Structures are given as structure tokens and as C-alpha cells.
Residue, then its C-alpha position, 0 to 999 in steps of 0.5 A: m500500500s502506497a496512497f494514504a488518504p488522511f494525508e491527502e485529505l489534510e493537504s487539501r484542507f489546509e493551503g500551505l500545509v505538507v506532508s513527508a510520510l513513510a513506513v516500511d515493514l522490515d520483515a517483508a521480503d523485501a523491505d526496501t521495496g516491497g515492504t512499504v506500508f504507506s508513502h507520501r512525498p517521502d523525500a519532501a524536506l520538512d521542518t522537524a523541530s526536535v528530530g535531529k536531536i537523534f544525530l547528537l545522540h548517534r555521534l556521542l555513541t559513535e565516539v564511544d564506540e571509537g574509544t574516544r568518550s566515555l558515557e560515565e564522563r561528567v559535564t556541567r551546564r553552563p548558564v548560557e544552556w538553560m533553556d526551559n519549555s521542552g525537557l526536565w533539567y531545567l526544574l533540577q538542582a544539578d548542574e553536573l551529570s554524566l554524559y549518559d544521564v544527558a543522553a537519557l533526558i534528550g531521549a526521554v523528554s527531548d531535553n533542551a538544556a541537555t541538548n544545548t550542552l551536549a552539542r558544545v561538548i560534541g561540537l555541532p559542526l562535528v555532528q553535521e559532518h557525522t550526518r552527512r557522512l552517513g549519507y544523510e543529505a536532507s536531514a540535519l540537526d541545524d543549531v543548539v535550541r536558542w530563544p528568542l532566535p537572534p538574526g542570522a541564526p539558523r530558522t529550523l532546529s533541524h530538518a528532514t525527510a521522511r524517507e532518510l529518518v526510516r532509514f536512520v531507524t531501520r540502521t540503528a535498529r539492525a546496528e548497522d552504524l554502531s555497535p549492537a551495544s551503542a545501538d541498544t542504548l540508542q534505542r533504550w534512550l528513545g524508548a523512554g519518550m514520553d510524547l506518545s501525542m502523535v503517530a504513537s497515539a494509536f497504539g495505547l501505551d503507558p507514555l512513562a513506560h513503554y519499553y518493552f512489550d505491552r499488550d504486543v507493542w514495543l515502541w520507540n520514537k522521537t517527536g518534534t513539536i513547535s506551533t507549525v510543526r508535528a513530527d514522529t519518527g520510530l519503530v513500532m514492533s509486534p513479537e513478528r513484526r517491525i515497522a519503521y516510520a516518520v510522519l512530518v507535518n509542517w503548516p504555515s503560522g496561523i493555519p489553525a491545522r493542529d488538531a487535524a494533523l494530530a488526527a491524521m497522524r493518529a490514522a497512521g499510527d491506526t494503520l501500523r497497528k493493523h498492519l501489525a495484526l494488533 
């Protein structure tokens, strides 16, 4: 199945709204070409808000695999890196954490302060070079988290296509770019993700505890949210099958599309659940 009516209807309803989406059954006979569950403008590069933080986590674990960095290393948050809203660290007293804990905060609550601290430690240009070297030409983490945006700063925190995000999820699930231990660690961080408001809403999981099977569903994902963006990418599994998915929705400022976008993303999740026979 390729065409997906809810996305077509969504785009026709709101002028300027664009969807990039792809879902692939990794256990189909030919997952690269024959395992498509749905596809809609998979090569459209859209604003993905916080989704690009996955490339920062991937670079960290690559350095762990290379032996140049330890997850036990302690780092101190600088005042300039403090950010509220998305995250939890801004509410905590501790200014110093291990790299493991910083990364876990990013995976679980998309922590902005943790993102800024880790991006400083790793180096944003190195993260971007690493992302390109892995073959992602239309996806990247564009900047650290800033507000308000100063003149000259990138207008997006990250951007991506659904096809490249599905490739990232697939390669992570198969440990093709990381050691098996580091690939497991990345999936564990993302498996703690608490935002199940989009595609993942279809599975009825506990947002605070859904790593490993619950009612035959196992999910890990990363989302991105700003006033004009909803983005969700991840892996959803039954005991028999795995689906890598990405659904990205952008709309112009001032267009009241949020509820409709979330409904279409929920419909995408319902389709994945049906494909998994759950």
C-alpha cells in the first residue's frame, strides 16, 4: 500500500500544509521495495523541530564506540545553555550530570538544556559532518536550541525527509552504524520518550513506561513539536514484525491545522497497528 488518504485530505484542507511520510515493514520479503505500508512525499525536506537531536545522540555513541569518549564522563551545564519548556533538567538542582544521563534526558523528554550542553561538548559542526558522512543529505541538526532566535541563526532546529528518517531508524534497529551495545543504548534512550501524542497515540501505551512489550506492542520514537510542526519517527514492533516509520507535518503560521494534523497522524498509527495485526 502506498497512497494514504488522510494525508491527501489534510493537504487539500489547509493551504500550504505539507506532509512527508513513510512506513516500511522491515520483516517483509523485500523491505527496501516491497515492505512499504504507506508513503506520501517521502523525499520532501521539512522542519522537524526536535527530531534532529537523534543525530547528536548518534554522534555521541559513535565516539563511545571509537573509544574516544565515555558515557561516565561528567559535564557541567553552563548558564547560557539553560532552556526551559521542553525538558526536565531546567527544574533540577544538579548542574553536573554524566553524559549518559544528559543523553537519557534528551531521549526521554527532548531536553533542551541537555541538548545545548551535549552539542557544546561534542561540537555541532562535527555532528553535522557526521550526519552527512552517514549519507543523510536532506536531514540534519541545524542549531542548538535558542529563544528568541537571534539574527543570522538558522530558522529551524532540524530538518529531514521521511525517507532518511526511516533509513536512520532501520539502520539503528539493525545496528548497522553503531555497535550492538550502542545501538541498544540509543533505542533505550528513545524508548523512554514520553511524547506519544502523534503516530504513537494509536497504540494506547503508557507514556511513562512503554519500553518492551505492552499488549504485544513495543515502541521507541522521537518527536518534534513547535507551533507549525508535528513530527514523529520511530520503530513499532509486534512479536513477529517491525515497522520503521516517519510522519512529518508542516503548516504556515496562523493556520489552525494542529488538531487535524494530529488526527491524521493518529490515523497513520492506526494503519501501522492494523498492519501488525494488533
